N, C-alpha and C positions, 0 to 999 in steps of 0.2 A: 504493500499500500504507499503510495507515494503523496504525502500531504505536505511536503516541503516546499510548497509553492509561495511565491511572493506576489500573487495577484492581489490587488487591492479590491475593495467592495465597489465594483463598477456601478452599483445602484445608486451611488451617490452622485452620479452624473447625469446631466439632463437627457443626454443622447443614449443612455442605457436601454430604455425600453424600445422595441421595435415600433415602428410607425403604426403597424395594424396589429390589432390585439388579436392574435389567432386563437388563443386558449379560450375555453368554455368555463362559466362558473361552476362550482362543484353542485351537483344536484342534491336533493334532500336525501336520496337513498344512499349516495356516497357518502355524505356527512354521517349519516346514522351508522352504515357499516364501519367507518373509521372509527367513530366513538366507541362501538362495540369492542373494537378489537384493543383499542387503547386502554380501555376500562378493564380488560380481561386480566391485567397483572399489576402488581405493585413490586415487582423485581425490576430494579433499574436496568441491569443489563438485558434482560428479556425486552423490556419496554423499549430500549433501543433498537434490538434487532426487529421488532414488529413495525416500529416506525419507519425505518429504513425501507423495509419491504413494502409498506403500503405507500410511500412517497414514489417508489420505482412505478407504481400503477398510475401516477398522475402526471410525471414529470420526467425529463431526459436527466435524471440525476446521475452523476458518476460517483459522487462520495458524500458522506456525512461524517463529521468529527463532532464526538461529544466528549473530547478529551479533557474538558475542564470537569467533567464529573469523574472520569476515569481515563487515564492515558492509554488503556487498552481498547477504548470503545470508539474506534475508527472503522468505518463501513465502506466498502466499495473500493474503487481504483481511480482517484482523481489524477487528472493529467495537468501538466503545467498551462495547457490552453484553457482548462476549465475556467468558468465564471464562478467566482466566490461570492456568497452572500452570507454575511454574518448577522445573526438576530440575537439579541438578548433573549435569556430565559427567565421572565419575571418571576421572583420569589423562589428562584433555585440558586442554590450556591455552590461554587467549586470545591475541589478538595481543601483549597487554602482558606475557604470561608468567605471567598470574594463573589460577586456576581457572576453567574455563569453565562456563556454564549454557546449557541449552536452554530456550526460552520456548514454551509450547504455548498456543493460543487455541481456545477451543471454543465453538460456538453455544449449548450447553446444558451444565449441570454433569454431570459423569461419575459413574456408580455406581461402587459399591465394586468390582465385578468389572471395570468398565472402568478405573478407576484401576490395579487390579492388572496388567491387560492392558498398560496404556500403560507401566507401570514395568519390565514384563518386556521389552517391546520396546526401551524407552530404554536398558536395561542392554546389550542386544545391539548396538544402535547405538553407544553410547559406546565400547565395546570396539573396534568397526571404525575409529571415528573415531581412537582412540588409535593404532592401528596404522597408519592413513593418516598421521598426523601424524609418525610415527616414520619411514616410508618417505620424506615429504618432507624430513625433515632429512636423511636419508642421501642422497637425491638432491641436495640442494644441496651437500652436501659433495663431491660429484662434478662439480658445475657451477659451483663458485665457486673463484675464485683466492685462494689462502691468504694471499698478500702484501698485496693491495689491498682485498680483500673484493668487488671487481667479479666479474661473471661471467667464467669461463674460456672457452677456445676450444670446449669441449663445449657450455657454456651458450649460447654465441652461436650455433653451429650449429643447436641446437634452437629458439632463439628465431627465428632467420631462417626457418626452415622454417615455424614457427607463423605469423609474420608474413605469408609469402607466400601460405599457405594461406587466411588471413583476407582478404587483398588480392583473391586471386582470386574468394572467394565473395561478396564484398560490394562489390567493384569500388572499394575504398578505397585510395589510393596511400599509400606512406610512402617513407622515404629511409634510405640507407646512408651514413655518413661512416667512412672509413679513415683513421686518425691516426698519424703517425709522429713521435716525438721527434727533434728535430735535436741533433746533437752530443751525444747520450747516451754514446757510446762513451768521449767525452773525460771524462766525469765519472767512469766506473769507472777510467779509466787514470790520472787525477789525483788523485782523493779516495778511491777503493777502492769495492768493490762495496756496503759497507753504506750508503755516501751514495747510491749508484745506486739501492738499494732505497728509501731515503728519498724520492728524487726520483718515483719510480713511485707511492709512497703518496700523496705530495702530488698528482701529477697526477690520481690517481683521485678525490681529495677534491675538487679543482677541478672536474672533471666532474660529480660528483655534486651539487655546489652549484648549477652553472649549468644543468643540463638539468631538463625539467619532469617532472612525474610520469608522464606517458605515454611519455617517453622511456627508453631502457635503454643502459648504457654496459658495455662488456666489455674485458678485458685480452686480446688476441688471442694474444699471445706476445710474450717479450722486451719491447721498448719500443714495440710497436705496440698501439694501442686501436682499437676499433670502436664505433660508435653506432648505434642504431635510432631513428629519428626520426619523430614524426608530422608529416611535412612532405610536402605534395603537390606544391609548386610550386619552381621553381628559385629564386624569390625567398626563400621560406620557409626553403630549405634554406641559402642564403646567409646569411640572417640568423642562423640556428642556428650555422652556422661562423664567423660573425664574433663572436658572443658567446663561444664557446668560445676563440677566438684572443685575444680581449680580456682574458679572465680569466687566460689564461696569461701573456700579455704583462705584465700588471699585477703579477704576483707577484714581489715583490723576492727571494724565495728562488730562483726559476727563473732570474731574470736574473743573480743570481750565479753561479749553476751554468751560465750561459750555454746555457740549454735553451730552445727555442721549438718551435712546432708547425708540421708540413706536414699539410695535409688533402686528401684526395680524396673527392668525393662523387658519389652516383647516385641518381636517383629510379626507383622501380619503374615498369617499362614492361610493358603486356600481353606474354604470352608470355615473360616473365623467368623463369628458374629459379635457383637459389641462385648458381649458377657464373656466369652472365652478369651478374647484379647486381654480384657481388663484383669481378669482373673489370674492369668498367667504372670502379668506383671506384678500384680498385688502380692502373689505368692513369693516372688522373687524378692520383693521388698520386704516381706515379713522375715524371710531367711536372713537378710542383711541385719535388720533390727535384733533378732534373735542372736547373732552372731558377733556383736559388738559394734553395730552401728557404723555410721561415717564410711561407707562403702558402696559399690555398685555390684549388682548380679543381674543377669539376664535369664529369662526361662525360656 
Protein backbone atom coordinates (compact mmCIF):
# COMPACT_ATOMS: atom_id res chain seq x y z
CA UNK A 1 0.00 0.00 0.00
CA UNK A 2 1.49 3.29 -1.07
CA UNK A 3 0.14 6.22 0.92
CA UNK A 4 3.35 8.23 0.84
CA UNK A 5 1.76 10.75 -1.50
CA UNK A 6 2.43 14.46 -1.26
CA UNK A 7 -0.78 15.42 -3.09
CA UNK A 8 -2.62 18.31 -1.49
CA UNK A 9 -6.39 18.48 -1.02
CA UNK A 10 -7.34 19.79 -4.43
CA UNK A 11 -10.92 20.35 -3.30
CA UNK A 12 -9.70 23.58 -1.75
CA UNK A 13 -9.29 25.08 -5.24
CA UNK A 14 -12.07 26.60 -7.31
CA UNK A 15 -11.36 24.49 -10.37
CA UNK A 16 -11.49 21.16 -8.55
CA UNK A 17 -15.02 20.09 -9.41
CA UNK A 18 -15.72 19.04 -13.01
CA UNK A 19 -17.93 21.56 -14.84
CA UNK A 20 -20.66 18.93 -15.23
CA UNK A 21 -21.92 17.13 -12.16
CA UNK A 22 -21.99 13.57 -13.48
CA UNK A 23 -22.74 11.77 -10.22
CA UNK A 24 -26.20 11.11 -8.89
CA UNK A 25 -27.47 11.79 -5.40
CA UNK A 26 -27.76 8.77 -3.14
CA UNK A 27 -31.17 7.14 -3.08
CA UNK A 28 -33.10 6.44 0.11
CA UNK A 29 -32.51 2.69 -0.29
CA UNK A 30 -28.75 3.21 -0.69
CA UNK A 31 -28.62 5.34 2.44
CA UNK A 32 -30.69 2.78 4.36
CA UNK A 33 -28.42 -0.07 3.26
CA UNK A 34 -25.33 1.95 4.15
CA UNK A 35 -26.62 2.78 7.63
CA UNK A 36 -27.65 -0.82 8.25
CA UNK A 37 -24.15 -2.11 7.54
CA UNK A 38 -22.40 0.67 9.45
CA UNK A 39 -24.56 0.01 12.52
CA UNK A 40 -23.77 -3.72 12.40
CA UNK A 41 -20.58 -3.39 14.46
CA UNK A 42 -18.88 -1.31 17.14
CA UNK A 43 -15.48 -2.89 16.43
CA UNK A 44 -13.35 -0.08 15.03
CA UNK A 45 -11.20 -2.21 12.72
CA UNK A 46 -14.19 -4.05 11.27
CA UNK A 47 -16.02 -0.75 10.89
CA UNK A 48 -13.19 0.61 8.72
CA UNK A 49 -13.26 -2.49 6.50
CA UNK A 50 -17.02 -2.25 6.01
CA UNK A 51 -16.83 1.45 5.23
CA UNK A 52 -14.09 1.01 2.60
CA UNK A 53 -16.03 -1.77 0.90
CA UNK A 54 -19.20 0.31 0.83
CA UNK A 55 -17.47 3.37 -0.59
CA UNK A 56 -16.13 1.29 -3.47
CA UNK A 57 -19.73 0.77 -4.55
CA UNK A 58 -20.28 4.51 -4.92
CA UNK A 59 -16.97 6.06 -6.02
CA UNK A 60 -13.76 5.39 -7.94
CA UNK A 61 -11.96 5.04 -4.61
CA UNK A 62 -8.37 3.80 -4.70
CA UNK A 63 -7.56 4.10 -1.02
CA UNK A 64 -8.74 5.06 2.44
CA UNK A 65 -6.44 5.91 5.33
CA UNK A 66 -7.72 5.87 8.91
CA UNK A 67 -4.18 5.91 10.29
CA UNK A 68 -5.10 8.59 12.83
CA UNK A 69 -7.09 5.85 14.57
CA UNK A 70 -4.56 3.07 14.03
CA UNK A 71 -1.49 3.05 11.78
CA UNK A 72 -2.54 -0.36 10.41
CA UNK A 73 -5.91 0.84 9.12
CA UNK A 74 -4.95 1.69 5.55
CA UNK A 75 -7.12 0.22 2.83
CA UNK A 76 -6.67 -0.06 -0.92
CA UNK A 77 -3.69 0.95 -3.03
CA UNK A 78 -3.54 4.68 -3.67
CA UNK A 79 -1.23 5.98 -6.43
CA UNK A 80 0.73 9.20 -6.60
CA UNK A 81 -1.74 10.40 -9.21
CA UNK A 82 -4.70 9.91 -6.85
CA UNK A 83 -6.83 12.84 -5.78
CA UNK A 84 -6.67 13.27 -2.01
CA UNK A 85 -9.65 14.46 0.01
CA UNK A 86 -9.04 14.90 3.75
CA UNK A 87 -12.13 15.32 5.94
CA UNK A 88 -12.12 15.70 9.75
CA UNK A 89 -13.97 13.11 11.81
CA UNK A 90 -16.09 15.15 14.26
CA UNK A 91 -16.07 13.77 17.80
CA UNK A 92 -13.35 11.22 16.97
CA UNK A 93 -9.87 11.33 18.51
CA UNK A 94 -6.56 10.02 17.21
CA UNK A 95 -4.20 7.72 19.12
CA UNK A 96 -2.56 10.87 20.53
CA UNK A 97 -5.91 12.24 21.69
CA UNK A 98 -6.08 14.87 18.91
CA UNK A 99 -8.96 15.42 16.42
CA UNK A 100 -8.85 12.66 13.80
CA UNK A 101 -9.10 12.96 10.02
CA UNK A 102 -10.01 10.45 7.30
CA UNK A 103 -8.01 10.58 4.06
CA UNK A 104 -9.72 9.47 0.86
CA UNK A 105 -7.89 8.77 -2.41
CA UNK A 106 -9.77 8.79 -5.72
CA UNK A 107 -8.74 7.75 -9.23
CA UNK A 108 -10.45 10.82 -10.72
CA UNK A 109 -11.70 14.11 -9.22
CA UNK A 110 -15.18 14.00 -7.72
CA UNK A 111 -18.13 15.80 -9.21
CA UNK A 112 -20.01 18.20 -6.98
CA UNK A 113 -22.82 15.71 -6.33
CA UNK A 114 -20.27 12.99 -5.58
CA UNK A 115 -18.55 15.27 -3.09
CA UNK A 116 -21.90 15.95 -1.44
CA UNK A 117 -22.61 12.21 -1.30
CA UNK A 118 -19.17 11.53 0.21
CA UNK A 119 -19.72 14.13 2.91
CA UNK A 120 -23.11 12.60 3.71
CA UNK A 121 -21.65 9.10 4.08
CA UNK A 122 -18.62 10.44 5.93
CA UNK A 123 -20.85 12.13 8.51
CA UNK A 124 -22.75 8.89 9.17
CA UNK A 125 -19.49 6.95 9.42
CA UNK A 126 -17.97 9.51 11.82
CA UNK A 127 -20.95 9.22 14.17
CA UNK A 128 -20.58 5.44 14.35
CA UNK A 129 -16.81 5.71 14.89
CA UNK A 130 -17.43 8.10 17.79
CA UNK A 131 -19.89 5.58 19.25
CA UNK A 132 -17.35 2.78 18.75
CA UNK A 133 -14.64 4.77 20.53
CA UNK A 134 -16.98 5.45 23.45
CA UNK A 135 -17.83 1.74 23.63
CA UNK A 136 -14.13 0.85 23.53
CA UNK A 137 -13.33 3.23 26.38
CA UNK A 138 -16.16 1.74 28.43
CA UNK A 139 -14.98 -1.77 27.63
CA UNK A 140 -11.42 -0.89 28.67
CA UNK A 141 -12.73 0.38 31.99
CA UNK A 142 -14.15 -3.08 32.68
CA UNK A 143 -11.02 -4.96 31.57
CA UNK A 144 -8.33 -2.75 33.14
CA UNK A 145 -6.97 -2.99 36.67
CA UNK A 146 -7.50 0.44 38.22
CA UNK A 147 -4.40 0.28 40.44
CA UNK A 148 -1.73 -0.91 37.98
CA UNK A 149 -3.17 -0.01 34.57
CA UNK A 150 -2.62 -3.59 33.38
CA UNK A 151 -5.43 -5.77 32.10
CA UNK A 152 -7.50 -7.33 34.89
CA UNK A 153 -8.82 -10.89 35.30
CA UNK A 154 -11.63 -10.25 32.82
CA UNK A 155 -9.19 -8.73 30.33
CA UNK A 156 -6.90 -11.74 30.70
CA UNK A 157 -9.73 -14.22 30.14
CA UNK A 158 -10.78 -12.43 26.95
CA UNK A 159 -7.21 -12.11 25.68
CA UNK A 160 -6.47 -15.79 26.35
CA UNK A 161 -9.59 -16.90 24.46
CA UNK A 162 -8.63 -14.60 21.58
CA UNK A 163 -5.05 -15.92 21.55
CA UNK A 164 -6.21 -19.54 21.61
CA UNK A 165 -8.50 -18.89 18.66
CA UNK A 166 -5.65 -17.34 16.68
CA UNK A 167 -3.30 -20.22 17.53
CA UNK A 168 -5.85 -22.82 16.44
CA UNK A 169 -6.67 -21.06 13.15
CA UNK A 170 -3.10 -20.22 12.15
CA UNK A 171 -1.18 -23.00 13.92
CA UNK A 172 1.01 -20.42 15.68
CA UNK A 173 2.06 -21.16 19.23
CA UNK A 174 2.26 -18.81 22.20
CA UNK A 175 3.10 -19.06 25.87
CA UNK A 176 1.59 -18.27 29.25
CA UNK A 177 3.48 -17.16 32.34
CA UNK A 178 1.82 -17.16 35.75
CA UNK A 179 3.70 -15.00 38.25
CA UNK A 180 3.37 -14.80 42.01
CA UNK A 181 5.15 -12.27 44.24
CA UNK A 182 7.23 -13.85 46.98
CA UNK A 183 6.86 -12.40 50.49
CA UNK A 184 4.20 -9.89 49.48
CA UNK A 185 2.11 -10.53 52.58
CA UNK A 186 5.00 -9.38 54.77
CA UNK A 187 5.02 -6.03 52.92
CA UNK A 188 1.39 -5.41 53.87
CA UNK A 189 1.97 -6.66 57.41
CA UNK A 190 5.13 -4.62 58.01
CA UNK A 191 4.60 -1.49 55.91
CA UNK A 192 0.86 -1.27 55.39
CA UNK A 193 -1.43 -1.76 52.42
CA UNK A 194 -0.47 1.54 50.81
CA UNK A 195 3.11 0.34 50.48
CA UNK A 196 1.75 -2.96 49.21
CA UNK A 197 -0.08 -1.05 46.48
CA UNK A 198 3.17 0.74 45.61
CA UNK A 199 4.87 -2.64 45.19
CA UNK A 200 2.13 -3.82 42.82
CA UNK A 201 2.36 -0.63 40.75
CA UNK A 202 6.15 -0.95 40.60
CA UNK A 203 5.96 -4.57 39.49
CA UNK A 204 3.45 -3.67 36.77
CA UNK A 205 5.80 -0.95 35.54
CA UNK A 206 8.72 -3.40 35.45
CA UNK A 207 6.68 -5.87 33.42
CA UNK A 208 5.62 -3.23 30.90
CA UNK A 209 9.24 -2.15 30.45
CA UNK A 210 10.67 -5.61 29.92
CA UNK A 211 7.94 -7.14 27.73
CA UNK A 212 7.87 -6.65 23.97
CA UNK A 213 5.06 -4.92 22.08
CA UNK A 214 3.55 -8.25 21.05
CA UNK A 215 3.38 -9.48 24.67
CA UNK A 216 0.63 -8.66 27.17
CA UNK A 217 0.69 -8.43 30.97
CA UNK A 218 -2.26 -8.68 33.36
CA UNK A 219 -2.88 -8.41 37.07
CA UNK A 220 -4.74 -11.67 37.60
CA UNK A 221 -5.70 -10.84 41.18
CA UNK A 222 -4.05 -9.97 44.48
CA UNK A 223 -0.29 -10.32 44.02
CA UNK A 224 -0.57 -12.66 41.02
CA UNK A 225 0.21 -11.58 37.45
CA UNK A 226 -0.08 -13.31 34.08
CA UNK A 227 1.71 -12.71 30.80
CA UNK A 228 0.74 -13.88 27.30
CA UNK A 229 3.94 -14.11 25.29
CA UNK A 230 4.85 -14.57 21.65
CA UNK A 231 7.09 -17.56 22.46
CA UNK A 232 6.84 -20.85 20.56
CA UNK A 233 9.66 -22.84 22.21
CA UNK A 234 10.76 -23.68 25.74
CA UNK A 235 14.00 -21.81 25.13
CA UNK A 236 12.18 -18.62 24.10
CA UNK A 237 9.90 -18.88 27.12
CA UNK A 238 12.84 -19.44 29.45
CA UNK A 239 14.58 -16.37 28.03
CA UNK A 240 11.48 -14.27 28.58
CA UNK A 241 11.12 -15.52 32.15
CA UNK A 242 14.79 -14.78 32.81
CA UNK A 243 14.41 -11.20 31.53
CA UNK A 244 11.47 -10.65 33.86
CA UNK A 245 13.25 -12.16 36.87
CA UNK A 246 16.40 -10.17 36.19
CA UNK A 247 14.41 -6.94 36.01
CA UNK A 248 12.70 -7.67 39.34
CA UNK A 249 15.86 -8.84 41.10
CA UNK A 250 17.75 -5.72 39.99
CA UNK A 251 15.13 -3.37 41.43
CA UNK A 252 16.58 -1.76 44.56
CA UNK A 253 13.07 -0.90 45.74
CA UNK A 254 11.83 -4.51 45.53
CA UNK A 255 15.03 -5.79 47.15
CA UNK A 256 14.42 -3.38 50.02
CA UNK A 257 10.89 -4.74 50.31
CA UNK A 258 12.30 -8.32 50.11
CA UNK A 259 10.02 -9.10 47.14
CA UNK A 260 11.00 -11.57 44.44
CA UNK A 261 9.21 -13.52 41.69
CA UNK A 262 8.12 -17.13 41.31
CA UNK A 263 7.11 -18.01 37.74
CA UNK A 264 5.35 -20.95 36.13
CA UNK A 265 5.18 -21.29 32.36
CA UNK A 266 3.39 -23.33 29.71
CA UNK A 267 3.47 -23.38 25.90
CA UNK A 268 0.28 -23.86 23.90
CA UNK A 269 -0.23 -27.41 22.71
CA UNK A 270 -2.67 -28.64 20.09
CA UNK A 271 -5.94 -29.49 21.82
CA UNK A 272 -5.42 -27.02 24.66
CA UNK A 273 -8.32 -25.02 26.00
CA UNK A 274 -7.98 -22.15 28.45
CA UNK A 275 -8.27 -24.45 31.47
CA UNK A 276 -5.61 -26.94 30.37
CA UNK A 277 -3.07 -24.28 29.48
CA UNK A 278 -3.58 -22.31 32.66
CA UNK A 279 -3.54 -25.39 34.89
CA UNK A 280 -0.15 -26.48 33.51
CA UNK A 281 1.41 -23.08 34.14
CA UNK A 282 -0.19 -22.84 37.58
CA UNK A 283 1.04 -26.31 38.52
CA UNK A 284 4.58 -25.32 37.54
CA UNK A 285 4.26 -22.18 39.66
CA UNK A 286 3.09 -24.25 42.64
CA UNK A 287 6.20 -26.45 42.37
CA UNK A 288 8.41 -23.35 42.39
CA UNK A 289 6.68 -22.00 45.49
CA UNK A 290 7.04 -25.35 47.23
CA UNK A 291 10.74 -25.69 46.40
CA UNK A 292 11.98 -22.34 47.73
CA UNK A 293 10.46 -19.55 45.60
CA UNK A 294 12.26 -16.98 43.38
CA UNK A 295 12.63 -19.35 40.47
CA UNK A 296 11.07 -20.40 37.15
CA UNK A 297 9.69 -23.72 35.97
CA UNK A 298 7.79 -24.70 32.82
CA UNK A 299 5.27 -27.52 32.59
